C-alpha positions as CSV (number, residue, x, y, z in Angstrom):
1,M,12.5,13.4,-24.1
2,I,12.7,15.0,-20.5
3,N,15.3,17.4,-19.1
4,F,15.9,16.8,-15.4
5,A,18.9,17.4,-13.1
6,Y,20.2,15.0,-11.0
7,L,20.8,15.5,-7.5
8,P,22.5,13.0,-4.9
9,A,22.0,13.7,-1.0
10,S,24.6,13.2,1.2
11,A,22.1,13.9,4.2
12,V,19.0,14.3,4.9
13,E,18.7,17.7,5.6
14,T,20.3,18.1,1.9
15,A,17.6,16.3,0.1
16,L,14.8,18.3,1.8
17,E,17.1,21.9,0.9
18,Q,17.1,20.3,-2.8
19,I,13.6,18.6,-3.2
20,G,12.2,22.2,-4.4
21,P,8.9,22.8,-4.2
22,G,6.3,21.1,-5.2
23,P,3.7,19.7,-8.9
24,G,2.5,22.8,-10.1
25,S,5.2,25.8,-9.1
26,T,5.4,28.6,-11.5
27,T,9.0,29.0,-10.6
28,A,12.1,28.6,-13.5
29,A,13.5,25.0,-11.5
30,G,10.5,23.5,-12.1
31,F,9.5,20.7,-8.7
32,G,10.7,17.8,-8.1
33,K,10.9,14.8,-6.5
34,F,13.1,12.0,-5.0
35,I,14.0,9.4,-5.8
36,A,15.5,5.6,-5.1
37,G,15.6,2.3,-6.5
38,G,13.2,3.6,-9.6
39,T,10.9,1.4,-10.1
40,N,8.1,3.1,-10.3
41,L,8.7,7.2,-10.6
42,L,10.7,6.5,-14.1
43,D,8.0,4.6,-15.6
44,L,6.1,7.1,-14.7
45,M,8.0,9.3,-16.2
46,K,8.9,7.3,-19.2
47,E,5.3,6.9,-19.9
48,N,5.0,11.4,-19.9
49,V,2.8,11.2,-16.6
50,M,5.0,13.1,-14.4
51,R,8.0,15.3,-15.7
52,P,9.8,16.1,-11.9
53,A,12.9,19.2,-13.9
54,R,14.7,17.6,-10.1
55,L,15.9,13.6,-9.5
56,V,16.9,14.2,-5.3
57,D,19.0,10.7,-5.5
58,I,18.3,9.9,-1.7
59,N,19.8,6.2,-1.7
60,P,22.8,7.8,0.0
61,L,21.4,7.9,2.9
62,A,21.3,5.8,6.5
63,L,18.1,5.3,6.2
64,N,18.5,1.7,5.4
65,S,18.2,-0.3,8.7
66,I,15.8,-2.4,10.3
67,E,16.2,-2.5,14.1
68,A,14.0,-3.5,17.4
69,L,12.3,-0.5,19.5
70,P,12.8,0.0,22.7
71,D,8.3,-0.7,23.3
72,G,9.4,-3.8,21.3
73,G,8.3,-2.6,18.3
74,L,10.6,-2.4,15.1
75,R,11.5,0.2,12.8
76,L,11.7,-0.2,9.5
77,G,14.9,2.3,7.8
78,A,12.6,3.5,4.7
79,L,15.6,2.6,2.0
80,A,15.5,-0.6,3.4
81,R,14.6,-2.6,0.2
82,N,11.7,-5.1,0.1
83,A,13.6,-7.8,-0.5
84,D,15.4,-7.3,3.0
85,T,12.8,-6.4,5.0
86,A,10.7,-10.0,4.1
87,Y,13.1,-11.6,4.5
88,H,14.8,-9.9,7.9
89,P,14.8,-12.8,11.3
90,L,12.7,-9.6,13.1
91,V,10.0,-8.8,10.7
92,Q,9.5,-13.3,9.8
93,R,9.7,-13.7,13.7
94,G,7.3,-11.0,14.2
95,Y,5.1,-9.5,11.4
96,P,5.0,-12.4,9.3
97,L,1.9,-11.0,7.9
98,L,4.2,-8.1,6.3
99,A,6.4,-10.9,5.1
100,A,4.1,-12.5,3.3
101,A,2.2,-8.8,2.1
102,I,5.2,-8.0,0.9
103,L,6.1,-11.4,-1.1
104,A,2.9,-11.4,-2.6
105,G,3.9,-8.4,-4.9
106,A,6.1,-7.2,-7.7
107,S,8.7,-9.9,-8.4
108,A,12.0,-11.1,-7.3
109,Q,14.2,-7.8,-9.3
110,I,11.5,-4.7,-8.0
111,R,11.8,-6.0,-4.2
112,N,15.7,-6.1,-4.8
113,M,15.2,-1.9,-5.9
114,A,12.2,-1.4,-4.5
115,S,12.3,0.5,-1.3
116,N,10.0,0.4,1.8
117,G,9.6,4.5,1.4
118,G,8.9,4.2,-1.8
119,N,6.3,1.5,-1.1
120,L,4.1,4.0,0.3
121,L,4.0,6.7,-2.6
122,Q,3.5,4.4,-5.5
123,R,0.9,5.4,-7.9
124,T,-2.2,3.8,-8.7
125,R,-2.4,1.3,-12.1
126,C,-5.4,2.4,-13.6
127,Y,-5.4,2.3,-17.1
128,Y,-6.2,5.5,-17.4
129,F,-4.0,7.4,-15.6
130,Y,-1.2,6.1,-17.3
131,D,-2.8,6.7,-20.8
132,T,-2.2,10.8,-21.7
133,G,-4.1,10.1,-24.8
134,V,-7.7,10.5,-22.9
135,P,-8.2,12.1,-19.1
136,C,-8.4,11.9,-15.8
137,N,-8.9,13.4,-12.8
138,K,-5.8,12.2,-11.0
139,R,-3.2,12.9,-13.8
140,V,-5.2,16.7,-14.8
141,P,-7.9,16.7,-12.9
142,G,-11.2,18.5,-14.4
143,S,-10.6,16.5,-16.7
144,G,-13.1,13.9,-16.1
145,C,-12.3,10.2,-15.3
146,P,-13.5,7.8,-18.4
147,A,-13.0,4.9,-16.0
148,I,-16.9,6.1,-14.7
149,S,-18.1,4.9,-17.4
150,G,-15.6,2.4,-19.0
151,L,-13.1,-0.6,-18.1
152,A,-13.6,-0.8,-14.3
153,R,-12.5,-4.6,-13.6
154,L,-9.4,-3.3,-11.3
155,H,-11.4,0.3,-10.2
156,A,-12.9,1.2,-6.1
157,I,-16.0,-0.8,-4.8
158,L,-15.0,1.5,-1.5
159,G,-14.8,5.3,-0.6
160,A,-14.8,6.1,-4.5
161,S,-15.9,9.8,-5.5
162,E,-17.3,11.1,-8.5
163,Q,-14.5,12.7,-10.0
164,C,-11.9,9.1,-9.2
165,I,-12.8,5.3,-8.6
166,A,-9.2,4.1,-9.3
167,T,-7.0,1.7,-5.9
168,H,-4.1,2.3,-4.6
169,P,-1.5,-1.2,-6.0
170,S,0.8,-2.0,-2.8
171,D,0.7,-4.9,-1.0
172,M,3.0,-4.2,1.9
173,C,0.7,-0.7,2.3
174,V,-2.4,-3.9,3.5
175,A,-0.2,-5.4,5.5
176,L,0.8,-1.7,7.2
177,R,-2.4,-1.1,7.8
178,A,-3.6,-4.3,9.3
179,L,-0.7,-4.0,11.9
180,D,-1.7,0.4,12.8
181,A,1.9,1.1,11.2
182,V,3.8,4.4,11.3
183,V,5.3,6.8,8.9
184,Q,8.0,9.0,10.6
185,V,8.9,11.5,8.0
186,Q,11.2,15.3,7.8
187,S,10.2,18.2,6.5
188,P,12.3,21.6,6.7
189,R,9.8,21.9,9.3
190,G,10.8,19.1,11.7
191,G,9.8,15.5,12.4
192,R,5.9,13.6,12.5
193,A,4.7,11.4,12.5
194,I,1.7,10.1,10.7
195,A,-0.1,6.8,11.7
196,M,-0.6,4.8,8.2
197,A,-4.8,5.3,8.6
198,D,-3.6,8.8,8.1
199,F,-1.6,8.8,5.1
200,H,-3.3,7.3,1.9
201,R,-6.2,9.5,1.6
202,L,-9.7,9.0,-0.6
203,P,-10.5,10.9,-3.8
204,G,-12.9,13.2,-2.7
205,G,-12.6,16.4,-4.9
206,Q,-9.2,15.7,-5.4
207,P,-7.7,12.5,-7.0
208,D,-4.1,14.0,-7.9
209,I,-3.4,13.8,-4.1
210,D,-2.4,10.4,-3.1
211,T,-1.2,10.7,0.5
212,T,-1.3,13.4,3.4
213,L,2.5,13.7,2.5
214,A,3.3,17.2,2.0
215,H,6.1,17.7,-1.2
216,D,9.1,18.5,1.4
217,E,8.0,15.9,3.2
218,L,10.6,12.8,3.6
219,I,9.4,9.3,4.5
220,T,12.5,8.5,7.4
221,S,11.5,5.4,8.6
222,I,7.9,3.1,9.1
223,D,7.7,2.0,12.2
224,L,5.4,-1.2,13.7
225,P,4.1,-1.5,17.2
226,P,4.8,-4.5,19.4
227,P,1.9,-7.3,18.0
228,A,-0.8,-8.5,19.6
229,P,0.3,-12.0,21.3
230,G,-1.0,-13.7,18.7
231,F,-1.0,-12.5,15.7
232,A,2.3,-14.1,14.8
233,A,0.6,-17.3,15.2
234,H,-2.5,-17.0,13.4
235,S,-2.3,-13.9,10.4
236,A,-2.4,-14.6,6.5
237,Y,-2.3,-12.3,3.2
238,L,-5.1,-14.0,0.2
239,K,-4.1,-11.9,-3.0
240,L,-6.7,-13.1,-5.4
241,R,-5.8,-11.4,-9.1
242,D,-6.8,-12.5,-12.2
243,R,-3.4,-14.6,-13.4
244,A,-0.9,-16.3,-11.4
245,S,1.9,-13.7,-11.6
246,Y,2.8,-10.4,-13.1
247,A,-1.4,-8.9,-12.1
248,F,-2.7,-6.3,-9.2
249,A,-4.7,-7.8,-6.8
250,L,-8.7,-7.8,-7.6
251,V,-9.4,-8.6,-3.9
252,S,-6.5,-8.8,-1.2
253,V,-7.3,-8.8,2.2
254,A,-5.1,-8.8,5.0
255,A,-5.9,-11.2,8.7
256,A,-4.5,-11.5,11.6
257,L,-6.3,-13.0,15.0
258,D,-4.9,-13.3,17.9
259,I,-7.4,-16.4,20.2
260,G,-7.8,-16.8,23.4
261,A,-7.4,-20.6,24.9
262,D,-11.2,-20.5,25.3
263,G,-11.1,-20.4,22.0
264,L,-12.9,-16.9,20.9
265,V,-11.5,-14.4,19.4
266,K,-9.2,-11.1,21.8
267,E,-8.5,-9.5,18.5
268,A,-8.9,-9.5,15.2
269,R,-6.9,-7.3,12.3
270,I,-9.2,-7.5,8.9
271,A,-7.4,-4.5,5.8
272,L,-8.5,-5.0,1.6
273,G,-6.4,-4.0,-0.9
274,G,-7.3,-3.6,-4.9
275,V,-11.1,-2.0,-3.6
276,A,-10.0,1.1,-2.9
277,H,-8.2,4.4,-2.9
278,K,-6.4,3.8,0.4
279,P,-6.6,0.1,1.8
280,W,-9.4,-0.6,3.7
281,R,-10.4,-0.8,7.4
282,D,-13.1,-1.2,9.3
283,P,-12.8,-0.9,13.2
284,E,-16.5,-1.9,13.7
285,A,-16.1,-4.7,11.7
286,E,-13.1,-6.5,13.7
287,A,-15.4,-6.2,16.8
288,L,-18.1,-8.1,15.8
289,L,-15.4,-10.1,16.1
290,V,-14.6,-10.4,20.0
291,G,-15.3,-12.3,22.1
292,Q,-17.0,-14.3,19.7
293,P,-16.0,-17.9,19.1
294,A,-13.4,-18.9,15.8
295,S,-15.7,-19.5,13.2
296,P,-17.2,-19.0,9.9
297,A,-20.1,-17.5,10.7
298,A,-18.6,-15.1,12.7
299,F,-16.2,-14.5,10.1
300,A,-19.0,-14.3,7.9
301,E,-20.6,-12.0,9.5
302,A,-17.6,-9.4,9.9
303,A,-17.2,-9.5,6.6
304,K,-20.5,-8.7,5.7
305,H,-20.2,-4.9,8.1
306,L,-17.0,-4.6,6.3
307,L,-18.2,-4.6,3.0
308,R,-21.1,-2.7,3.4
309,G,-20.9,0.1,1.7
310,A,-19.7,-1.3,-1.3
311,Q,-20.5,0.1,-5.0
312,A,-20.0,-1.2,-8.1
313,Q,-18.0,1.0,-10.7
314,G,-18.0,0.6,-14.8
315,V,-20.6,-0.5,-17.2
316,G,-21.3,-3.8,-18.9
317,P,-18.7,-6.1,-19.5
318,G,-16.2,-3.5,-17.8
319,S,-18.2,-3.8,-14.3
320,N,-16.9,-4.7,-11.0
321,A,-19.4,-5.7,-9.3
322,F,-18.2,-9.2,-9.6
323,K,-15.8,-7.4,-6.5
324,I,-18.9,-7.1,-3.9
325,P,-19.2,-10.6,-3.3
326,M,-15.7,-11.6,-4.1
327,A,-14.6,-9.4,-1.7
328,Q,-16.8,-11.2,1.4
329,R,-15.5,-14.4,0.9
330,A,-11.8,-13.6,0.4
331,V,-12.5,-12.2,4.2
332,V,-13.9,-15.1,5.2
333,R,-11.3,-17.9,3.7
334,A,-8.4,-14.9,4.7
335,L,-9.6,-15.6,8.5
336,E,-9.9,-19.1,8.2
337,M,-6.3,-19.0,7.2
338,A,-5.5,-17.0,9.4
339,L,-7.3,-19.8,12.2
340,A,-4.9,-22.0,11.0
341,G,-2.0,-21.1,11.3
342,T,0.5,-18.8,9.8
343,V,3.2,-21.8,8.7
344,A,0.6,-22.9,6.8
345,N,-0.6,-20.2,5.0
346,T,2.3,-17.6,4.1
347,V,4.8,-19.8,2.3
348,N,8.2,-18.2,0.9
349,N,6.6,-16.9,-2.8
350,D,11.0,-16.8,-4.4
351,N,9.6,-19.0,-6.8
352,D,7.7,-15.8,-7.9
353,N,4.5,-18.2,-8.4
354,D,2.7,-14.9,-7.3
355,N,4.9,-11.5,-8.5
356,D,2.6,-9.2,-9.8
357,N,4.0,-5.9,-11.0
358,D,3.8,-3.5,-8.1
359,N,6.8,-1.4,-8.7
360,A,7.2,0.7,-5.0
361,E,7.7,4.4,-6.7
362,D,10.5,6.3,-5.5
363,A,9.8,8.3,-2.9
364,P,12.2,7.2,0.1
């Protein structure tokens, strides 16, 4: 049994005082973690992957609102639940891509518990990471990565390193990356804004570090800029997986298009999930579509450019080489879906036909 202290926080300042030192601390107090919905952190504790000495409960904090910003954007409170976010009128009206991505993940029960901030901080679902009986550089730096020569179906084809080939599991984060979201955080040193592009990091030589968030920084909100005029009408989230429920993405695509009256693409956004240690986006690939007719040929060229650095991982039947052509075809299909119109392609998924186990970790 893991012994830990439970500390409810009444204010942001209190939570920041209670969190204490981070993992690796040599103090007797041990390290702390923020907890909100508990849908990933508690799993990690049960599997003995993480052993925090303190859980700082941030649920009492007033961080669960969803409100319009003066510039026409939208602020998503870090403690707003995934379900409340997906069904919020301002999200469905202005950011249907985000609503569709959230509803493609988890189950209705998990979405009711999982927080927006926690969704950003959930950890990889790599089999080896969760199995404490085998080495894992993400869990124990320097111990090795058996996935590289083993079963790698769910693993990265982009941005991997010799140390780690794990992928980030979130659906919500893929849409947030496509929408250029900004993460607002608070720490004892003050507040700062982190662009979604910079929030998650590639594994490199430090695969145990998932994000650029400091241990004592608390996510307070996620800000969305005003969307391009056409994005609400032309966006789609496509998720490909081994089965229709309780499965993580082999490949997912968040696609949005702004189409001019002349039929030419004015702006395009394409973000990939299930293929890297972070949601993957390449502005060069998107730029190839600007000024071009919204056609399958143009979509295929953008997809080819987006996947140009992809490399298969694993060996034999455990290889994920199939992901490369799958991702290229998925990009084309998602863009075609977006072109056809958002309403037809982001239906309410509350029947759980495409639920997976995309739990959100219990940071904010």
